[in-house]
Phi, psi and omega in degrees: 000324178296323179295321179296315179297323180295319179297317179298318180296319181297330185259006182295136182287148174286134184255337180218135181216147167272134174254110179268127182251099177266173183296327185244355184199162170251143178230130177260123180249108178296140182248356183294319180222177174290113187282140174257359175203162182227147180270122179249132180233124182293135177280352180274314186224003178078008178295147187239152174199155173264130180242157187276336182210160179285145176297149175286137181260115178276180181295330183272353183235105180242093185290149173283136182233134177218163180264131176232160187241013177158156176255117180283325179152194187220138179238125179261127175260216184289311182237328183257168178236143185231126186259131180256122180231152179271119182260341172206151185219160178226125177283117186253354180158203182224156173235108184054044176086355181258137183298141173247134180244147172252138177289112178278322177204147175230160180232142177256111186261119184279138169241073190227031178297338180294345179298337181297333180253008180274163180289163178300319181295318178298318178298322179295314180296318179300318180296323179298314181288315185294336177297332179289340182293338176299320176291322180297325181290350180258015181301132182268153166070047178259128184231154179201164172220143177278347192241340185216152185272109182288343182283350181253133175289166186299323181296320178288323175298317181294332182274352179298136175284168182301321181294320180295325181293339179274351180288156173302152184303322183295331180279339175279341193294149171281116184303333181298327187249009178272094188299323184258025181304315180292321182292337182276351190302319181295322179289325177297317179300330180266007175056049182256061189303322185286352176255354188273093185262112179290133179243137177244139171257138180161237185204150173215128176218155190204148172207160172236141179213150180265135171234101188065235178266003183261141173259121181262124180248117182234132177236153179224119182239129175245131180243119180269135180282144182261356187292325179223058185278160177150199186263166191306308185273340183263357174224095179242160170059214186236168168260183184295335180277354179093004177281133187250158177289152177049045174279125184225129172262123182245129182240124177254121186243130177246133172231117182191147171056033178081008181240156171230128179235139179231128180234126183255143166225159175227156174225158178180155182300158179303124189280061173232171175272099180213161182211167181213080188282130182294140181215025180080349173284157183295320180229092181301152182291149174280140179233121175277124181259128179046066184302332180294336180276346185309308181301324180291320178296314179299321180297317178297320180298310184285333173296317178296317178297320181296322178296327185271323189237002183071246184284147183229132170245111181271119178252116182256118187258007187281165181293156177272349186240165177070203180299319178299321181298319179295320178294317179297324180296317177298319179296313180300317180296320179295323182293333181298334179272354185250328186306132176209199184295336184250358179229122177241160179225130177230128174258133180223106182287091188303310185292322180292318185279318186261343183061215181255355184223341187262060183285348175297342179289357172299343175301333177294322176292316182301322179300328181283333187248359185301321182298321178296315182296320180290324181290322187258350165053222187202165174287131177230124181235146162288158185303329181279001176102357179288128186274132174271309174197162180265167164269130187244014177186158180230154170270128177252113185253140173216148161238218177278308179270344187060039180238289195280296177300321181297317183291322176301315183291315180296324178293324176296315179294317179299321178297312181297320179291322179295319177298319178296321178295317180296328175288321180298320184266007170088014178270320175262145169278174182299334183263356183286154175215154180301324183298343180281349182242099193300315182293314177302312181299314181297317180295319180296315180298315181298320182300313180289324178295319179295320177298315178301319178296318181299309182294323180293318178299319182291328184261317186250345177095355179225164170300164183293149169277159182064014182293338180294328178292317178296321185282325186239353181083009179200159175279141181235157178299317179298319179295320179294320177295318178296323177299319178298316179295315181295326177296320178292321178296318177301318180301313180298311182298314181302321186273327192233005182219332191287344177299315179294319179297322178294318177300318180297318178297318179295324177296311186293329182267000179073024180277354178237127180266126183285152173225134180286353183254001178218145177247193181295326186288353181282345180296148181283348180279153175302140181294134187301313182296318180297323179296321180292318178298318179301321179294321178295318179296315180299317179297321179296321178296315180298313181297315180296320179299318178295318181294315179295322179297316179297319179296317182293323179296324178297324178278337187294344177297338183242354189212118180298326181300318179293328176296319177295320176302317181298316179297323178298312182294321176298315180298318179298316181297316180294322180296313180296318179298320179295317180299317179298314181296318183287338182235046187305320184297332181290341186256008181262165180271096183272154170296130183275342176262004189288120175251195178301131183288339185246000000 
């Protein structure tokens, strides 16, 4: 046992470090214990080594020193290397008694002195790529723990063998939810286990509430998959391997009365090859890509889910009519070839049944899926770790974005399962409900609403729509107005900002392979920044044309020439507006690293 404790201590991650910035290198000095070695990273090429002592600082060399709380990883571009470090953190709660931190701020530290001897072309390409790192540094919702692996749900953590528990956290991690997996590769190659901090992107919220003499502790963790990561309009559907956009595993954990319960749900885009390319219209058309491949892609997706979660109940919330209806029909047809004893499919037309305000009608959906939830249950443990039973299946919910309708539905399912757990462990009677305990009820609603906002901000750029129902249990005028504003903000971001954000995500996840012979401008697609500038110019011409036309018309009452001028300006404005409308895709902010999605 002493040897086991020694092994764990040897692999414990560093939690606080001084970062020394010398002229030719960066040095990380661990502060947790008296360090017997220090990590040195060259500022020229990012090469790493462990050194026995800190360099002596002479009078002419006064290094900059700052406190950091972890190394996220390293990204190599064409000539330079860029180091990601955590400069501030916030403790937001615990996971099985271990502190969970949120990244409050990170810094991107350049190791690119070699650019001084690089060619002009290399420097130009490097500048193009490194400019994207500003967007990467604004990534939302990054969480970590020094002591426990956040990428694993409680059921998987409980199933780890003794040998696996002794491995470094990064080796225990689920690659799907290891946000910095690609960034850690250089540190892994150098066997720097005590610096290898696994980062998860998603959400974490927690509350405690009293029910009688019992204290109820509830946590909610969302883990976003990195396999098909990106922004709302530039990452839709699935790839050929069956990995879907906006795939999120959500875990609701209850601790009370000597028991621990964990309930999992998942969400993800419709697992077909489809896209919705922005073109300045409010709702771009859905396009099914290679429809004959759809059933095979869906089959790969659900086979992977079955291996991970056993039984699957797919709940499809999209409309039966219009573009959504055609997409849902393809999904339904594909599911007919997949459905078996362990995979079910339920379609629930959310908008038709619930409209915009009657979300309580989701009880009709619950009636259809209650038998699945009761049969496959949840993980239940005694506090000392003795298992009562496992969760043997998950509900997989989707709408189009897997944000708004999905979050309302998942919160309803989570509420019902939590009530069942509280009855199981003897805190609730058979007739009790969460709604009878106002503080408990309010905290639960807020927790799910906050999670919905987090995932929506990461995927779509705004808080979730329909969040007022999740937060207050009803639709409100203020909530409907906020939804309208957020819908407009989403439109702007999707059309004029998300291309850069998508490029940053592809860089960080290693989805784009660099070439020293091509830069961003080599892509055949219009350059994103230039497209945005073109839109600004076009808008300026239209606005100026309207203003000049109005001015000329005022003069035209006395002068035929001014009337002709007015007609010219009106014609010019209408012509430019028509060109913009007819060529909408040319005026949007496209991903510059974006290649064929399939």
